[in-house]
C-alpha positions as protocol buffer text, in pm:
chain_id: "A"
residue {
  index: 1
  type: MET
  ca { x: 13662 y: 10304 z: 16068 }
}
residue {
  index: 2
  type: ASN
  ca { x: 13554 y: 10137 z: 15742 }
}
residue {
  index: 3
  type: THR
  ca { x: 13536 y: 10342 z: 15431 }
}
residue {
  index: 4
  type: VAL
  ca { x: 13348 y: 10255 z: 15114 }
}
residue {
  index: 5
  type: ALA
  ca { x: 13473 y: 10394 z: 14786 }
}
residue {
  index: 6
  type: ALA
  ca { x: 13217 y: 10605 z: 14611 }
}
residue {
  index: 7
  type: ILE
  ca { x: 13091 y: 10468 z: 14280 }
}
residue {
  index: 8
  type: ASP
  ca { x: 13090 y: 10709 z: 13991 }
}
residue {
  index: 9
  type: PRO
  ca { x: 12729 y: 10733 z: 13868 }
}
residue {
  index: 10
  type: ARG
  ca { x: 12850 y: 10757 z: 13510 }
}
residue {
  index: 11
  type: HIS
  ca { x: 13055 y: 10439 z: 13548 }
}
residue {
  index: 12
  type: ALA
  ca { x: 12757 y: 10255 z: 13700 }
}
residue {
  index: 13
  type: ALA
  ca { x: 12531 y: 10376 z: 13419 }
}
residue {
  index: 14
  type: GLY
  ca { x: 12786 y: 10256 z: 13164 }
}
residue {
  index: 15
  type: GLN
  ca { x: 12797 y: 9913 z: 13326 }
}
residue {
  index: 16
  type: ARG
  ca { x: 12419 y: 9886 z: 13320 }
}
residue {
  index: 17
  type: LEU
  ca { x: 12413 y: 9989 z: 12955 }
}
residue {
  index: 18
  type: ARG
  ca { x: 12674 y: 9729 z: 12861 }
}
residue {
  index: 19
  type: GLU
  ca { x: 12478 y: 9466 z: 13056 }
}
residue {
  index: 20
  type: ARG
  ca { x: 12157 y: 9551 z: 12871 }
}
residue {
  index: 21
  type: VAL
  ca { x: 12336 y: 9547 z: 12535 }
}
residue {
  index: 22
  type: PHE
  ca { x: 12493 y: 9209 z: 12612 }
}
residue {
  index: 23
  type: ARG
  ca { x: 12163 y: 9054 z: 12722 }
}
residue {
  index: 24
  type: SER
  ca { x: 11986 y: 9196 z: 12418 }
}
residue {
  index: 25
  type: ALA
  ca { x: 12254 y: 9059 z: 12185 }
}
residue {
  index: 26
  type: THR
  ca { x: 12227 y: 8709 z: 12333 }
}
residue {
  index: 27
  type: LEU
  ca { x: 11847 y: 8727 z: 12309 }
}
residue {
  index: 28
  type: VAL
  ca { x: 11869 y: 8829 z: 11944 }
}
residue {
  index: 29
  type: ALA
  ca { x: 12107 y: 8539 z: 11874 }
}
residue {
  index: 30
  type: ALA
  ca { x: 11870 y: 8291 z: 12036 }
}
residue {
  index: 31
  type: ILE
  ca { x: 11570 y: 8431 z: 11849 }
}
residue {
  index: 32
  type: ALA
  ca { x: 11767 y: 8421 z: 11522 }
}
residue {
  index: 33
  type: VAL
  ca { x: 11827 y: 8047 z: 11564 }
}
residue {
  index: 34
  type: LEU
  ca { x: 11458 y: 7984 z: 11628 }
}
residue {
  index: 35
  type: ALA
  ca { x: 11361 y: 8209 z: 11337 }
}
residue {
  index: 36
  type: LEU
  ca { x: 11602 y: 8025 z: 11106 }
}
residue {
  index: 37
  type: LEU
  ca { x: 11459 y: 7689 z: 11211 }
}
residue {
  index: 38
  type: GLY
  ca { x: 11105 y: 7818 z: 11166 }
}
residue {
  index: 39
  type: GLY
  ca { x: 11192 y: 7959 z: 10825 }
}
residue {
  index: 40
  type: VAL
  ca { x: 11332 y: 7627 z: 10709 }
}
residue {
  index: 41
  type: ALA
  ca { x: 11021 y: 7443 z: 10830 }
}
residue {
  index: 42
  type: ILE
  ca { x: 10787 y: 7695 z: 10666 }
}
residue {
  index: 43
  type: SER
  ca { x: 10975 y: 7689 z: 10334 }
}
residue {
  index: 44
  type: LEU
  ca { x: 10970 y: 7308 z: 10328 }
}
residue {
  index: 45
  type: LEU
  ca { x: 10600 y: 7300 z: 10408 }
}
residue {
  index: 46
  type: ALA
  ca { x: 10524 y: 7563 z: 10145 }
}
residue {
  index: 47
  type: GLY
  ca { x: 10721 y: 7377 z: 9881 }
}
residue {
  index: 48
  type: ALA
  ca { x: 10566 y: 7040 z: 9966 }
}
residue {
  index: 49
  type: TRP
  ca { x: 10212 y: 7165 z: 10014 }
}
residue {
  index: 50
  type: PRO
  ca { x: 10099 y: 7117 z: 9648 }
}
residue {
  index: 51
  type: ALA
  ca { x: 10208 y: 6753 z: 9659 }
}
residue {
  index: 52
  type: LEU
  ca { x: 10055 y: 6697 z: 10001 }
}
residue {
  index: 53
  type: ALA
  ca { x: 9729 y: 6859 z: 9894 }
}
residue {
  index: 54
  type: HIS
  ca { x: 9711 y: 6646 z: 9578 }
}
residue {
  index: 55
  type: PHE
  ca { x: 9827 y: 6307 z: 9707 }
}
residue {
  index: 56
  type: ARG
  ca { x: 9735 y: 6353 z: 10075 }
}
residue {
  index: 57
  type: LEU
  ca { x: 9856 y: 6073 z: 10304 }
}
residue {
  index: 58
  type: ASP
  ca { x: 9874 y: 5832 z: 10011 }
}
residue {
  index: 59
  type: PHE
  ca { x: 10204 y: 5998 z: 9928 }
}
residue {
  index: 60
  type: LEU
  ca { x: 10359 y: 5828 z: 10233 }
}
residue {
  index: 61
  type: THR
  ca { x: 10197 y: 5488 z: 10178 }
}
residue {
  index: 62
  type: ARG
  ca { x: 10242 y: 5439 z: 9803 }
}
residue {
  index: 63
  type: GLU
  ca { x: 10555 y: 5288 z: 9652 }
}
residue {
  index: 64
  type: ILE
  ca { x: 10502 y: 5381 z: 9288 }
}
residue {
  index: 65
  type: TRP
  ca { x: 10711 y: 5663 z: 9138 }
}
residue {
  index: 66
  type: ASN
  ca { x: 10618 y: 5726 z: 8776 }
}
residue {
  index: 67
  type: PRO
  ca { x: 10677 y: 6078 z: 8639 }
}
residue {
  index: 68
  type: VAL
  ca { x: 10509 y: 5985 z: 8309 }
}
residue {
  index: 69
  type: THR
  ca { x: 10173 y: 5920 z: 8472 }
}
residue {
  index: 70
  type: GLU
  ca { x: 10241 y: 6173 z: 8749 }
}
residue {
  index: 71
  type: GLN
  ca { x: 10201 y: 5913 z: 9020 }
}
residue {
  index: 72
  type: PHE
  ca { x: 10438 y: 5956 z: 9311 }
}
residue {
  index: 73
  type: GLY
  ca { x: 10484 y: 5781 z: 9643 }
}
residue {
  index: 74
  type: ALA
  ca { x: 10749 y: 5821 z: 9912 }
}
residue {
  index: 75
  type: LEU
  ca { x: 10719 y: 5479 z: 10076 }
}
residue {
  index: 76
  type: ALA
  ca { x: 11035 y: 5341 z: 9917 }
}
residue {
  index: 77
  type: PRO
  ca { x: 11259 y: 5638 z: 10011 }
}
residue {
  index: 78
  type: VAL
  ca { x: 11116 y: 5650 z: 10364 }
}
residue {
  index: 79
  type: TYR
  ca { x: 11164 y: 5276 z: 10407 }
}
residue {
  index: 80
  type: GLY
  ca { x: 11519 y: 5293 z: 10273 }
}
residue {
  index: 81
  type: THR
  ca { x: 11604 y: 5584 z: 10500 }
}
residue {
  index: 82
  type: LEU
  ca { x: 11474 y: 5410 z: 10812 }
}
residue {
  index: 83
  type: VAL
  ca { x: 11642 y: 5076 z: 10738 }
}
residue {
  index: 84
  type: THR
  ca { x: 11970 y: 5243 z: 10643 }
}
residue {
  index: 85
  type: SER
  ca { x: 11970 y: 5453 z: 10960 }
}
residue {
  index: 86
  type: VAL
  ca { x: 11898 y: 5155 z: 11185 }
}
residue {
  index: 87
  type: LEU
  ca { x: 12169 y: 4941 z: 11025 }
}
residue {
  index: 88
  type: ALA
  ca { x: 12417 y: 5229 z: 11040 }
}
residue {
  index: 89
  type: LEU
  ca { x: 12352 y: 5276 z: 11413 }
}
residue {
  index: 90
  type: LEU
  ca { x: 12388 y: 4901 z: 11474 }
}
residue {
  index: 91
  type: LEU
  ca { x: 12728 y: 4917 z: 11304 }
}
residue {
  index: 92
  type: ALA
  ca { x: 12845 y: 5249 z: 11447 }
}
residue {
  index: 93
  type: ILE
  ca { x: 12748 y: 5229 z: 11814 }
}
residue {
  index: 94
  type: PRO
  ca { x: 12966 y: 4928 z: 11910 }
}
residue {
  index: 95
  type: VAL
  ca { x: 13266 y: 5073 z: 11726 }
}
residue {
  index: 96
  type: SER
  ca { x: 13213 y: 5415 z: 11881 }
}
residue {
  index: 97
  type: PHE
  ca { x: 13179 y: 5260 z: 12226 }
}
residue {
  index: 98
  type: GLY
  ca { x: 13511 y: 5079 z: 12181 }
}
residue {
  index: 99
  type: VAL
  ca { x: 13685 y: 5393 z: 12056 }
}
residue {
  index: 100
  type: ALA
  ca { x: 13555 y: 5601 z: 12348 }
}
residue {
  index: 101
  type: ILE
  ca { x: 13652 y: 5341 z: 12607 }
}
residue {
  index: 102
  type: PHE
  ca { x: 13999 y: 5305 z: 12456 }
}
residue {
  index: 103
  type: LEU
  ca { x: 14060 y: 5680 z: 12453 }
}
residue {
  index: 104
  type: THR
  ca { x: 13938 y: 5741 z: 12807 }
}
residue {
  index: 105
  type: GLU
  ca { x: 14052 y: 5429 z: 12993 }
}
residue {
  index: 106
  type: MET
  ca { x: 14314 y: 5230 z: 12806 }
}
residue {
  index: 107
  type: ALA
  ca { x: 14510 y: 5443 z: 12559 }
}
residue {
  index: 108
  type: PRO
  ca { x: 14860 y: 5558 z: 12661 }
}
residue {
  index: 109
  type: LEU
  ca { x: 14914 y: 5932 z: 12677 }
}
residue {
  index: 110
  type: TRP
  ca { x: 15130 y: 5940 z: 12365 }
}
residue {
  index: 111
  type: LEU
  ca { x: 14852 y: 5776 z: 12161 }
}
residue {
  index: 112
  type: LYS
  ca { x: 14541 y: 5931 z: 12317 }
}
residue {
  index: 113
  type: ARG
  ca { x: 14574 y: 6275 z: 12161 }
}
residue {
  index: 114
  type: PRO
  ca { x: 14665 y: 6165 z: 11803 }
}
residue {
  index: 115
  type: VAL
  ca { x: 14372 y: 5923 z: 11792 }
}
residue {
  index: 116
  type: GLY
  ca { x: 14138 y: 6184 z: 11938 }
}
residue {
  index: 117
  type: VAL
  ca { x: 14249 y: 6440 z: 11679 }
}
residue {
  index: 118
  type: ALA
  ca { x: 14204 y: 6184 z: 11400 }
}
residue {
  index: 119
  type: ILE
  ca { x: 13848 y: 6115 z: 11516 }
}
residue {
  index: 120
  type: GLU
  ca { x: 13772 y: 6487 z: 11518 }
}
residue {
  index: 121
  type: LEU
  ca { x: 13921 y: 6528 z: 11170 }
}
residue {
  index: 122
  type: LEU
  ca { x: 13699 y: 6250 z: 11038 }
}
residue {
  index: 123
  type: ALA
  ca { x: 13399 y: 6447 z: 11161 }
}
residue {
  index: 124
  type: ALA
  ca { x: 13511 y: 6741 z: 10945 }
}
residue {
  index: 125
  type: VAL
  ca { x: 13526 y: 6542 z: 10619 }
}
residue {
  index: 126
  type: PRO
  ca { x: 13244 y: 6650 z: 10383 }
}
residue {
  index: 127
  type: SER
  ca { x: 12973 y: 6392 z: 10325 }
}
residue {
  index: 128
  type: ILE
  ca { x: 13030 y: 6403 z: 9949 }
}
residue {
  index: 129
  type: ILE
  ca { x: 13379 y: 6258 z: 10006 }
}
residue {
  index: 130
  type: TYR
  ca { x: 13232 y: 5964 z: 10194 }
}
residue {
  index: 131
  type: GLY
  ca { x: 12974 y: 5916 z: 9920 }
}
residue {
  index: 132
  type: ILE
  ca { x: 13233 y: 5913 z: 9641 }
}
residue {
  index: 133
  type: TRP
  ca { x: 13454 y: 5672 z: 9837 }
}
residue {
  index: 134
  type: GLY
  ca { x: 13158 y: 5444 z: 9900 }
}
residue {
  index: 135
  type: LEU
  ca { x: 13055 y: 5446 z: 9534 }
}
residue {
  index: 136
  type: PHE
  ca { x: 13395 y: 5390 z: 9375 }
}
residue {
  index: 137
  type: VAL
  ca { x: 13580 y: 5189 z: 9642 }
}
residue {
  index: 138
  type: LEU
  ca { x: 13341 y: 5021 z: 9884 }
}
residue {
  index: 139
  type: ALA
  ca { x: 13064 y: 4930 z: 9640 }
}
residue {
  index: 140
  type: PRO
  ca { x: 13286 y: 4720 z: 9406 }
}
residue {
  index: 141
  type: VAL
  ca { x: 13432 y: 4533 z: 9705 }
}
residue {
  index: 142
  type: LEU
  ca { x: 13087 y: 4450 z: 9838 }
}
residue {
  index: 143
  type: GLN
  ca { x: 12967 y: 4356 z: 9491 }
}
residue {
  index: 144
  type: ARG
  ca { x: 13246 y: 4101 z: 9434 }
}
residue {
  index: 145
  type: HIS
  ca { x: 13310 y: 3960 z: 9780 }
}
residue {
  index: 146
  type: VAL
  ca { x: 13019 y: 4025 z: 10018 }
}
residue {
  index: 147
  type: GLN
  ca { x: 12686 y: 4050 z: 9842 }
}
residue {
  index: 148
  type: PRO
  ca { x: 12707 y: 3715 z: 9655 }
}
residue {
  index: 149
  type: TRP
  ca { x: 12757 y: 3537 z: 9987 }
}
residue {
  index: 150
  type: LEU
  ca { x: 12470 y: 3728 z: 10150 }
}
residue {
  index: 151
  type: ILE
  ca { x: 12237 y: 3653 z: 9860 }
}
residue {
  index: 152
  type: ALA
  ca { x: 12322 y: 3282 z: 9867 }
}
residue {
  index: 153
  type: TRP
  ca { x: 12287 y: 3233 z: 10243 }
}
residue {
  index: 154
  type: LEU
  ca { x: 12040 y: 3497 z: 10361 }
}
residue {
  index: 155
  type: GLY
  ca { x: 11822 y: 3542 z: 10054 }
}
residue {
  index: 156
  type: PRO
  ca { x: 11613 y: 3224 z: 10112 }
}
residue {
  index: 157
  type: LEU
  ca { x: 11535 y: 3315 z: 10475 }
}
residue {
  index: 158
  type: PRO
  ca { x: 11181 y: 3431 z: 10558 }
}
residue {
  index: 159
  type: LEU
  ca { x: 11107 y: 3791 z: 10656 }
}
residue {
  index: 160
  type: ILE
  ca { x: 11461 y: 3926 z: 10612 }
}
residue {
  index: 161
  type: GLY
  ca { x: 11530 y: 3740 z: 10288 }
}
residue {
  index: 162
  type: LYS
  ca { x: 11381 y: 4018 z: 10075 }
}
residue {
  index: 163
  type: LEU
  ca { x: 11656 y: 4249 z: 10195 }
}
residue {
  index: 164
  type: PHE
  ca { x: 11921 y: 4029 z: 10032 }
}
residue {
  index: 165
  type: GLN
  ca { x: 11752 y: 3903 z: 9716 }
}
residue {
  index: 166
  type: GLY
  ca { x: 11840 y: 4021 z: 9367 }
}
residue {
  index: 167
  type: PRO
  ca { x: 12160 y: 4060 z: 9168 }
}
residue {
  index: 168
  type: PRO
  ca { x: 12472 y: 4197 z: 9342 }
}
residue {
  index: 169
  type: TYR
  ca { x: 12484 y: 4553 z: 9211 }
}
residue {
  index: 170
  type: GLY
  ca { x: 12719 y: 4673 z: 9484 }
}
residue {
  index: 171
  type: ILE
  ca { x: 12508 y: 4978 z: 9561 }
}
residue {
  index: 172
  type: GLY
  ca { x: 12211 y: 4957 z: 9792 }
}
residue {
  index: 173
  type: ILE
  ca { x: 12105 y: 4964 z: 10153 }
}
residue {
  index: 174
  type: LEU
  ca { x: 12408 y: 4769 z: 10279 }
}
residue {
  index: 175
  type: THR
  ca { x: 12659 y: 5000 z: 10112 }
}
residue {
  index: 176
  type: ALA
  ca { x: 12471 y: 5309 z: 10226 }
}
residue {
  index: 177
  type: SER
  ca { x: 12460 y: 5172 z: 10581 }
}
residue {
  index: 178
  type: PHE
  ca { x: 12836 y: 5119 z: 10587 }
}
residue {
  index: 179
  type: VAL
  ca { x: 12903 y: 5469 z: 10454 }
}
residue {
  index: 180
  type: LEU
  ca { x: 12657 y: 5628 z: 10696 }
}
residue {
  index: 181
  type: ALA
  ca { x: 12806 y: 5432 z: 10986 }
}
residue {
  index: 182
  type: ILE
  ca { x: 13154 y: 5558 z: 10899 }
}
residue {
  index: 183
  type: MET
  ca { x: 13017 y: 5913 z: 10885 }
}
residue {
  index: 184
  type: VAL
  ca { x: 12851 y: 5904 z: 11229 }
}
residue {
  index: 185
  type: ILE
  ca { x: 13123 y: 5712 z: 11415 }
}
residue {
  index: 186
  type: PRO
  ca { x: 13329 y: 6029 z: 11486 }
}
residue {
  index: 187
  type: PHE
  ca { x: 13029 y: 6212 z: 11633 }
}
residue {
  index: 188
  type: ILE
  ca { x: 12912 y: 5923 z: 11850 }
}
residue {
  index: 189
  type: SER
  ca { x: 13269 y: 5854 z: 11964 }
}
residue {
  index: 190
  type: ALA
  ca { x: 13324 y: 6218 z: 12061 }
}
residue {
  index: 191
  type: VAL
  ca { x: 13000 y: 6231 z: 12261 }
}
residue {
  index: 192
  type: MET
  ca { x: 13073 y: 5903 z: 12439 }
}
residue {
  index: 193
  type: ARG
  ca { x: 13429 y: 6012 z: 12516 }
}
residue {
  index: 194
  type: ASP
  ca { x: 13310 y: 6338 z: 12670 }
}
residue {
  index: 195
  type: VAL
  ca { x: 13052 y: 6152 z: 12880 }
}
residue {
  index: 196
  type: PHE
  ca { x: 13304 y: 5895 z: 13003 }
}
residue {
  index: 197
  type: GLU
  ca { x: 13553 y: 6168 z: 13093 }
}
residue {
  index: 198
  type: THR
  ca { x: 13301 y: 6320 z: 13335 }
}
residue {
  index: 199
  type: VAL
  ca { x: 13325 y: 6015 z: 13563 }
}
residue {
  index: 200
  type: PRO
  ca { x: 13533 y: 6119 z: 13869 }
}
residue {
  index: 201
  type: ASP
  ca { x: 13872 y: 5948 z: 13895 }
}
residue {
  index: 202
  type: VAL
  ca { x: 13810 y: 5876 z: 14263 }
}
residue {
  index: 203
  type: LEU
  ca { x: 13528 y: 5639 z: 14172 }
}
residue {
  index: 204
  type: LYS
  ca { x: 13745 y: 5443 z: 13930 }
}
residue {
  index: 205
  type: GLU
  ca { x: 14037 y: 5434 z: 14173 }
}
residue {
  index: 206
  type: SER
  ca { x: 13801 y: 5307 z: 14443 }
}
residue {
  index: 207
  type: GLY
  ca { x: 13694 y: 5026 z: 14214 }
}
residue {
  index: 208
  type: TYR
  ca { x: 14054 y: 4924 z: 14146 }
}
residue {
  index: 209
  type: GLY
  ca { x: 14125 y: 4948 z: 14518 }
}
residue {
  index: 210
  type: LEU
  ca { x: 13848 y: 4698 z: 14588 }
}
residue {
  index: 211
  type: GLY
  ca { x: 14009 y: 4452 z: 14348 }
}
residue {
  index: 212
  type: ALA
  ca { x: 13792 y: 4510 z: 14042 }
}
residue {
  index: 213
  type: THR
  ca { x: 13933 y: 4434 z: 13700 }
}
residue {
  index: 214
  type: THR
  ca { x: 13957 y: 4689 z: 13421 }
}
residue {
  index: 215
  type: TRP
  ca { x: 13645 y: 4549 z: 13257 }
}
residue {
  index: 216
  type: GLU
  ca { x: 13452 y: 4557 z: 13585 }
}
residue {
  index: 217
  type: VAL
  ca { x: 13549 y: 4920 z: 13647 }
}
residue {
  index: 218
  type: ILE
  ca { x: 13452 y: 5016 z: 13293 }
}
residue {
  index: 219
  type: TRP
  ca { x: 13119 y: 4832 z: 13302 }
}
residue {
  index: 220
  type: GLN
  ca { x: 13015 y: 4900 z: 13661 }
}
residue {
  index: 221
  type: VAL
  ca { x: 13158 y: 5250 z: 13714 }
}
residue {
  index: 222
  type: VAL
  ca { x: 13224 y: 5425 z: 13384 }
}
residue {
  index: 223
  type: VAL
  ca { x: 12927 y: 5296 z: 13188 }
}
């Protein structure tokens, strides 16, 4: 004869109460994130509205920035941001891909964890540190050894030549792209490493069993 233990009604009521409290707490946390994001967007829009109402869309298409005559345009900052971001990604993605492949497929066990920890520590470095390093260390190196060569060889070229013309100040889009690339490499490497680690070992072992090389397994199975 099977017996079923009786459930104390007070205990069941307590469980239901805790469940409701937990679900309500998670809902409040989710709503708080959305409210915070909405508050940031509203505050930015409220602060920028006088400029948008005065300059309208010309603010995004004009390059002039003259506080004396109260003429302002955001074309130059927007252009610099887009070009810097694209160049930084072009520099960071190949390096991050190599780091992730090395950590997941090729690094020995005694080296995998120290390198992984170092990558994670780089992600925790404040951006101001990267900026100061780029200004006082990287910029002089580029000014003396890199930018003169780029100006001489790439400045006369059509289309892209305007990006390299002018005196070698050391600071500019190239320096900012290098600094931004160094900043985003840890994040891209960590994401790629986590994605590559989700590939089942049985698939990679099957590739090696069929006679595939390490590169073939990485390219055809992991990637």
